[in-house]
PLY file of the C-alpha trace (Angstrom):
ply
format ascii 1.0
element vertex 248
property float x
property float y
property float z
element edge 247
property int vertex1
property int vertex2
end_header
8.96 9.87 16.79
12.40 10.30 16.36
13.78 11.17 12.72
17.70 11.57 13.87
19.83 9.48 11.69
22.07 7.31 13.56
25.59 7.89 12.97
25.75 4.36 10.29
22.99 6.06 8.33
24.70 9.67 8.49
27.94 7.70 7.41
26.06 6.30 4.42
24.27 9.27 3.15
27.15 11.27 3.18
29.48 8.37 1.24
26.63 8.42 -1.71
26.46 12.13 -1.77
29.63 12.15 -2.35
29.86 9.43 -4.85
27.08 10.96 -6.60
27.72 14.26 -6.79
31.55 13.07 -8.51
29.36 10.57 -10.94
27.06 13.44 -11.91
30.12 15.72 -12.52
31.84 12.98 -14.78
28.73 11.54 -16.04
26.13 13.48 -18.03
24.66 10.64 -20.95
22.84 7.40 -20.60
26.20 4.98 -21.74
27.73 6.25 -18.51
24.95 4.84 -16.13
26.95 1.06 -16.77
29.97 2.86 -14.62
27.62 3.89 -12.09
25.80 0.54 -11.90
29.25 -1.68 -11.49
30.44 0.96 -8.80
27.04 0.23 -6.91
27.52 -3.23 -6.91
31.24 -2.93 -5.82
30.33 -0.55 -2.70
27.54 -3.02 -1.84
24.76 -0.76 -1.67
22.51 -3.32 -3.88
22.60 -5.40 -0.51
21.43 -2.59 1.87
18.25 -4.03 2.85
19.57 -7.67 2.65
19.61 -9.74 6.01
23.49 -9.88 7.29
23.09 -13.75 7.74
22.02 -13.72 3.82
25.30 -11.57 3.33
23.93 -8.31 3.20
24.08 -5.03 5.10
21.04 -5.84 7.07
19.84 -2.14 7.04
16.31 -1.12 7.13
13.87 0.53 4.57
15.37 4.00 6.00
18.66 3.07 4.47
17.65 1.93 1.39
15.62 5.37 0.99
18.66 7.32 1.99
20.46 5.92 -0.99
17.59 6.32 -3.01
17.27 10.30 -2.16
21.08 10.68 -3.13
20.75 8.50 -6.34
17.90 11.09 -7.47
19.68 14.08 -6.17
22.65 12.95 -8.65
19.99 12.24 -11.13
21.48 9.20 -12.34
18.94 7.18 -13.85
19.50 3.21 -12.53
17.26 0.87 -11.04
18.67 0.83 -7.64
14.86 0.91 -6.08
13.78 -1.77 -8.31
16.63 -3.89 -7.47
18.10 -3.38 -3.85
14.75 -2.37 -2.27
11.77 -3.93 -4.31
13.88 -6.99 -5.18
14.99 -7.47 -1.60
11.55 -7.90 -0.66
10.01 -9.68 -3.51
12.60 -12.37 -3.09
13.47 -12.18 0.73
12.77 -16.07 1.22
15.07 -17.13 -2.09
19.10 -16.68 -0.34
20.00 -17.35 -4.47
18.15 -14.82 -5.95
18.96 -12.34 -3.23
22.63 -13.12 -4.11
22.12 -12.38 -7.75
20.75 -8.82 -6.74
23.30 -8.10 -4.58
25.67 -8.72 -7.36
23.76 -7.02 -10.12
23.19 -9.71 -11.68
19.27 -9.80 -11.52
17.74 -6.35 -12.38
13.87 -6.26 -12.18
11.08 -3.77 -13.42
7.78 -3.68 -11.91
4.53 -3.46 -13.25
1.89 -3.37 -10.39
-0.03 -0.30 -10.79
-3.67 -0.42 -11.27
-4.86 0.31 -14.72
-8.15 0.60 -15.97
-7.91 -3.05 -17.20
-5.57 -4.96 -15.06
-3.51 -8.35 -15.77
-5.59 -11.24 -15.84
-4.27 -14.85 -15.56
-5.80 -18.42 -16.76
-4.96 -21.61 -15.05
-3.04 -24.04 -17.60
-2.05 -27.76 -17.55
1.32 -26.82 -16.02
1.60 -23.07 -15.73
-0.19 -20.06 -16.69
-1.24 -17.62 -19.43
-1.18 -14.00 -18.73
-3.60 -11.83 -20.94
-3.69 -7.67 -21.13
-0.94 -5.22 -21.42
0.68 -2.29 -19.68
1.36 0.95 -21.18
4.19 1.84 -18.88
6.90 0.20 -17.18
9.83 1.99 -15.56
13.23 0.42 -16.43
12.10 -2.59 -18.13
14.52 -1.50 -21.21
17.55 -1.67 -18.80
16.45 -4.54 -16.41
16.42 -8.36 -17.34
13.39 -9.45 -15.28
9.92 -8.11 -14.73
7.59 -8.46 -11.81
3.74 -8.12 -12.70
0.70 -8.22 -10.83
-2.59 -9.86 -12.11
-5.65 -11.08 -11.16
-8.09 -14.25 -11.97
-10.90 -13.75 -14.92
-13.48 -12.70 -12.07
-10.34 -10.38 -10.48
-10.71 -11.82 -7.39
-7.58 -13.67 -6.74
-4.22 -11.53 -6.99
-1.09 -13.06 -7.86
2.41 -11.81 -8.22
4.80 -13.38 -11.62
8.07 -12.89 -12.37
8.99 -13.39 -15.79
12.69 -13.32 -18.19
12.37 -10.11 -20.10
13.03 -12.22 -22.68
10.11 -14.91 -22.51
8.20 -15.80 -25.13
4.75 -14.79 -23.28
5.96 -10.96 -23.47
6.02 -8.22 -26.31
7.95 -5.32 -25.24
8.11 -1.69 -26.85
10.70 0.49 -25.26
10.42 4.40 -25.82
12.33 7.58 -24.79
11.15 9.94 -21.60
11.99 13.13 -20.98
13.51 12.49 -17.88
16.13 10.13 -20.19
15.63 6.95 -18.35
13.26 5.49 -20.73
10.34 3.34 -20.42
8.46 0.04 -22.21
4.86 -0.65 -22.47
4.23 -4.56 -22.59
1.51 -6.81 -23.95
1.28 -10.60 -23.32
1.02 -13.17 -25.76
-0.53 -16.17 -25.60
2.26 -18.22 -24.45
1.97 -20.98 -21.40
4.69 -19.68 -18.46
5.59 -21.93 -15.72
4.32 -22.68 -12.26
7.72 -21.98 -11.54
6.86 -17.96 -12.68
4.07 -17.71 -10.11
5.84 -16.02 -7.12
3.34 -15.97 -4.93
-1.14 -16.24 -5.01
-4.08 -15.58 -3.08
-3.29 -14.07 0.61
0.12 -14.41 0.10
0.23 -12.32 -2.88
-2.13 -9.74 -1.29
0.46 -9.52 1.42
3.60 -9.59 -0.83
1.58 -6.80 -3.23
0.67 -4.44 0.08
4.65 -4.68 1.05
5.65 -3.72 -2.31
3.43 -1.14 -2.85
4.35 0.45 0.41
8.09 0.05 -0.32
7.82 1.61 -3.75
5.92 4.53 -2.47
8.60 5.44 0.24
11.73 4.71 -2.27
10.11 6.68 -5.40
9.21 9.58 -3.21
12.93 9.69 -1.67
14.28 9.45 -4.90
11.85 12.28 -6.17
13.01 14.45 -2.78
16.57 14.28 -4.31
15.52 15.10 -7.71
13.78 18.25 -6.30
16.92 18.59 -4.50
18.84 18.46 -8.06
16.70 20.81 -9.66
16.64 23.87 -7.02
20.36 23.36 -6.84
20.41 23.64 -10.78
18.06 26.51 -10.57
20.43 28.52 -8.18
23.50 27.88 -10.37
21.74 29.27 -13.28
20.47 32.33 -11.51
23.84 32.79 -10.15
25.96 32.34 -13.73
23.06 34.80 -15.04
22.25 37.69 -12.63
20.05 39.41 -15.11
17.80 36.47 -15.23
17.06 37.28 -11.45
15.84 41.13 -12.19
12.38 40.12 -14.17
0 1
1 2
2 3
3 4
4 5
5 6
6 7
7 8
8 9
9 10
10 11
11 12
12 13
13 14
14 15
15 16
16 17
17 18
18 19
19 20
20 21
21 22
22 23
23 24
24 25
25 26
26 27
27 28
28 29
29 30
30 31
31 32
32 33
33 34
34 35
35 36
36 37
37 38
38 39
39 40
40 41
41 42
42 43
43 44
44 45
45 46
46 47
47 48
48 49
49 50
50 51
51 52
52 53
53 54
54 55
55 56
56 57
57 58
58 59
59 60
60 61
61 62
62 63
63 64
64 65
65 66
66 67
67 68
68 69
69 70
70 71
71 72
72 73
73 74
74 75
75 76
76 77
77 78
78 79
79 80
80 81
81 82
82 83
83 84
84 85
85 86
86 87
87 88
88 89
89 90
90 91
91 92
92 93
93 94
94 95
95 96
96 97
97 98
98 99
99 100
100 101
101 102
102 103
103 104
104 105
105 106
106 107
107 108
108 109
109 110
110 111
111 112
112 113
113 114
114 115
115 116
116 117
117 118
118 119
119 120
120 121
121 122
122 123
123 124
124 125
125 126
126 127
127 128
128 129
129 130
130 131
131 132
132 133
133 134
134 135
135 136
136 137
137 138
138 139
139 140
140 141
141 142
142 143
143 144
144 145
145 146
146 147
147 148
148 149
149 150
150 151
151 152
152 153
153 154
154 155
155 156
156 157
157 158
158 159
159 160
160 161
161 162
162 163
163 164
164 165
165 166
166 167
167 168
168 169
169 170
170 171
171 172
172 173
173 174
174 175
175 176
176 177
177 178
178 179
179 180
180 181
181 182
182 183
183 184
184 185
185 186
186 187
187 188
188 189
189 190
190 191
191 192
192 193
193 194
194 195
195 196
196 197
197 198
198 199
199 200
200 201
201 202
202 203
203 204
204 205
205 206
206 207
207 208
208 209
209 210
210 211
211 212
212 213
213 214
214 215
215 216
216 217
217 218
218 219
219 220
220 221
221 222
222 223
223 224
224 225
225 226
226 227
227 228
228 229
229 230
230 231
231 232
232 233
233 234
234 235
235 236
236 237
237 238
238 239
239 240
240 241
241 242
242 243
243 244
244 245
245 246
246 247
């Protein structure tokens, strides 16, 4: 298997590396991420895996992961992977949502992890009721849509739901994390959500979840590699500034 980057991929990686290196020097606080997000939108990186016929860059998951790695390397906490990679896959057949993702207007957070007690759904006239809670959802405080996985009451049939963060069915509790990004716990109230909140159910949900979990693994791993590179560079710089530390 050939892992050599194409010329376009190399240019994409280098432009992202230069941008994030510069942004890291200028911004060190949470409030500065808004500028980074606006720049990412302007440069078109949120459309990196959206097909060209739908107005995107037409890249592959590799292109998205190259950007995710450089974002981790720059240590700038914005929901790039959730929007550009997972969002594009979730709404692959919805041009309107893809356009809003590319413009940075739709910023989804994902709760797909398998906890001891998974979320469940019950069918109701005109919609569904979701039951259960999730203790950790990354970036949920900075996003405006939640994508969750749930099962029927006997836990045989999966479904994927998309809800506005302002939905009355949701109770959110945000809290800080050591990396400064923050997270949110969520619990569902007994409110009926509309049929249009169900993005996939049954076999279609199985396929969507499998694709999302694979893309999530790749994107988050790429971001983690970049973050490790950031930590190595930071450690080397500290040792250079304080040579005595390296002698012990």
